[in-house]
C-alpha positions in Angstrom: 4.8 13.8 -4.8 2.2 11.9 -2.8 2.1 8.1 -3.2 -0.5 5.4 -3.0 1.3 2.0 -2.7 0.4 -1.7 -2.6 2.3 -4.1 -0.6 2.1 -7.8 0.0 3.7 -9.9 2.8 6.4 -12.2 1.4 5.5 -14.8 4.5 1.8 -14.7 4.0 1.2 -13.8 0.5 -2.5 -13.6 1.2 -1.9 -10.6 3.4 -2.1 -7.3 1.5 -1.9 -3.7 2.3 -2.8 -0.3 0.5 -1.3 2.9 2.0 -0.5 6.6 1.3 2.8 8.3 2.0 5.1 11.1 0.7 8.2 9.3 1.4 7.8 5.8 -0.3 11.3 4.4 0.6 11.0 5.3 4.1 7.4 4.0 4.6 8.3 0.6 3.1 11.5 0.4 5.4 9.0 1.1 8.2 6.7 -1.5 7.3 9.6 -3.9 7.2 11.1 -2.9 10.3 7.6 -3.6 12.2 6.7 0.0 12.8 3.2 -0.2 11.8 1.0 -2.0 13.9 -1.2 -3.1 10.9 1.7 -5.0 9.2 4.1 -5.6 11.8 3.1 -9.3 12.1 3.4 -10.2 8.4 6.9 -8.9 7.8 8.7 -8.7 5.4 6.7 -6.8 2.7 7.5 -6.5 -0.9 6.2 -3.5 -2.8 3.8 -4.6 -5.6 2.9 -1.4 -7.2 2.8 2.5 -6.5 1.1 5.3 -8.1 2.4 8.9 -8.0 0.2 12.0 -7.9 0.9 15.7 -7.8 -2.0 16.6 -6.0 -2.5 15.4 -2.2 -6.4 15.1 -2.6 -6.5 12.9 -5.6 -3.7 10.5 -3.9 -5.9 10.4 -0.7 -8.9 9.7 -2.7 -7.4 6.9 -4.9 -6.2 5.1 -1.6 -9.8 5.4 -0.1 -11.1 3.8 -3.5 -8.7 1.0 -3.2 -9.9 0.3 0.2 -13.5 0.2 -1.0 -15.5 -2.7 -2.1 -15.2 -1.8 -5.9 -11.6 -0.6 -5.4 -10.5 -3.9 -3.8 -12.1 -5.8 -6.7 -10.2 -3.3 -9.2 -6.9 -3.9 -7.4 -7.4 -7.7 -7.2 -7.8 -7.8 -11.0 -5.1 -5.2 -12.0 -2.4 -5.2 -9.3 -2.4 -8.4 -7.2 
């Protein structure tokens, strides 16, 4: 499976991140261990939502959408 996930910093709730992975548990652990330069300074992170896809391309397209202007608005209304 391919996952698109949304996480929020527990220390700084205004900090949010959208990502894509094939191993959700490991990826969240990496974020919380400071293993990503984009999220390291806002640890710890809490999983807000994840969406599973059987098709890699569809998962990547959904991630790109959530990072676009209309996708940010959609996520803000539906997930955050």
